[in-house]
C-alpha positions as CSV (number, residue, x, y, z in Angstrom):
1,X,0.0,0.2,0.0
2,X,2.7,2.3,0.9
3,X,4.8,1.7,-2.3
4,X,1.6,2.5,-4.4
5,X,1.3,5.9,-3.0
6,X,-1.2,5.4,0.2
7,X,-0.6,7.7,2.6
8,X,1.0,6.4,6.3
9,X,-1.8,7.7,8.4
10,X,-4.3,5.9,6.0
11,X,-2.4,2.6,6.2
12,X,-2.1,2.5,9.9
13,X,-5.7,3.4,10.6
14,X,-6.6,0.3,8.5
15,X,-3.9,-2.3,9.7
16,X,-3.8,-0.6,13.2
17,X,0.0,-0.2,13.0
18,X,2.3,2.7,13.5
19,X,3.9,4.7,10.9
20,X,7.3,3.6,12.0
21,X,6.2,0.0,11.5
22,X,5.0,0.7,7.9
23,X,8.3,3.0,7.2
24,X,10.3,0.1,8.4
25,X,8.8,-2.8,6.2
26,X,8.7,-0.7,3.3
27,X,12.3,0.2,3.5
28,X,12.9,-3.8,4.2
29,X,11.0,-4.5,0.8
30,X,13.1,-1.9,-0.9
31,X,16.5,-3.0,-0.1
32,X,16.0,-6.7,0.3
33,X,12.9,-7.6,-1.7
34,X,10.7,-10.3,-0.6
35,X,13.5,-11.9,1.4
36,X,13.5,-8.7,3.7
37,X,10.0,-9.2,4.6
38,X,9.9,-12.7,5.2
39,X,9.7,-13.9,8.9
40,X,13.0,-15.0,10.2
41,X,11.8,-16.8,13.1
42,X,11.6,-20.5,12.5
43,X,10.4,-21.9,15.6
44,X,12.2,-24.3,17.7
45,X,12.5,-28.1,16.9
46,X,10.2,-30.5,18.6
47,X,11.3,-33.0,21.2
48,X,9.5,-35.7,19.3
49,X,9.8,-36.5,15.8
50,X,6.5,-37.0,13.9
51,X,7.0,-40.8,13.9
52,X,7.2,-40.5,17.8
53,X,4.4,-38.2,18.0
54,X,2.3,-40.8,16.2
55,X,3.8,-43.9,18.5
56,X,2.5,-41.7,21.6
57,X,-1.1,-41.4,20.1
58,X,-1.1,-45.1,19.3
59,X,0.0,-45.6,22.9
60,X,-3.0,-43.8,24.0
61,X,-5.4,-45.3,21.8
62,X,-4.3,-48.9,23.6
63,X,-5.0,-47.6,26.9
64,X,-8.5,-47.9,28.9
65,X,-7.7,-44.6,30.9
66,X,-5.1,-41.8,30.7
67,X,-2.9,-40.6,33.3
68,X,-0.5,-37.5,33.4
69,X,2.1,-38.7,35.5
70,X,2.1,-42.2,33.4
71,X,2.4,-40.1,30.1
72,X,5.4,-38.4,31.6
73,X,6.9,-41.8,32.8
74,X,6.4,-43.2,29.2
75,X,8.1,-40.3,27.3
76,X,11.0,-40.2,29.5
77,X,11.5,-44.0,29.4
78,X,10.6,-44.4,25.6
79,X,12.0,-41.4,24.0
80,X,14.3,-39.9,26.6
81,X,12.1,-36.7,26.4
82,X,11.1,-34.6,29.6
83,X,9.2,-31.5,29.1
84,X,9.4,-28.4,30.9
85,X,5.9,-27.4,30.8
86,X,3.0,-29.4,31.6
87,X,1.3,-27.7,28.5
88,X,3.4,-29.8,26.4
89,X,1.7,-33.1,27.8
90,X,-1.6,-31.4,27.6
91,X,-0.9,-30.8,24.0
92,X,-0.2,-34.5,23.3
93,X,-3.6,-35.4,24.9
94,X,-5.1,-32.8,22.8
95,X,-3.6,-34.2,19.7
96,X,-4.9,-37.7,20.7
97,X,-8.4,-35.9,21.2
98,X,-8.5,-37.1,24.9
99,X,-9.6,-34.5,27.6
100,X,-6.8,-34.2,30.2
101,X,-8.7,-32.3,32.8
102,X,-9.3,-34.3,36.0
103,X,-12.8,-35.9,36.4
104,X,-14.6,-35.8,39.8
105,X,-17.2,-38.7,41.1
106,X,-19.4,-36.3,42.6
107,X,-20.5,-32.8,41.2
108,X,-19.0,-30.4,44.0
109,X,-22.3,-27.8,43.2
110,X,-24.7,-30.5,43.6
111,X,-27.4,-29.5,46.0
112,X,-30.0,-32.1,46.9
113,X,-32.4,-29.6,48.0
114,X,-32.2,-27.6,44.8
115,X,-32.6,-30.7,42.5
116,X,-35.5,-31.6,44.5
117,X,-37.3,-28.4,44.6
118,X,-36.5,-28.1,40.5
119,X,-37.8,-31.7,40.0
120,X,-41.2,-30.6,41.7
121,X,-41.4,-27.4,39.5
122,X,-40.9,-29.4,36.3
123,X,-43.4,-32.0,37.5
124,X,-46.0,-29.4,38.4
125,X,-45.6,-28.0,34.8
126,X,-45.9,-31.3,33.3
127,X,-49.3,-32.1,35.2
128,X,-50.6,-28.4,34.4
129,X,-50.1,-29.0,30.4
130,X,-50.7,-32.9,30.5
131,X,-53.7,-32.4,27.9
132,X,-51.3,-30.3,25.6
133,X,-48.6,-32.7,25.7
């Protein structure tokens, strides 16, 4: 846009960037061409290869239940991998389409009296509207 003559203020409003930002990237393009505006960051190399990721997902599929500590032990034993953050383990669960969140046997918000009251309300509504149902 800047190369085609559009004013920096107009460009900055459209893209919500500063005039400096526009000038910087315009200069990069003029001096280095397309190579000058390509992102230099390539990301970090993953701890597991694509094949190892597939093996982990297959391991998940062959299990009846999943446990974070067991996954940590498995990765360390099989691949020598220990992640610094639990998020990396959670992402493995996510790739395998498994919820890693802890489940509870009893709903902590369960209120017997509230459920009883609501059930009675529903039964009253059903009774009153029985002919229409």
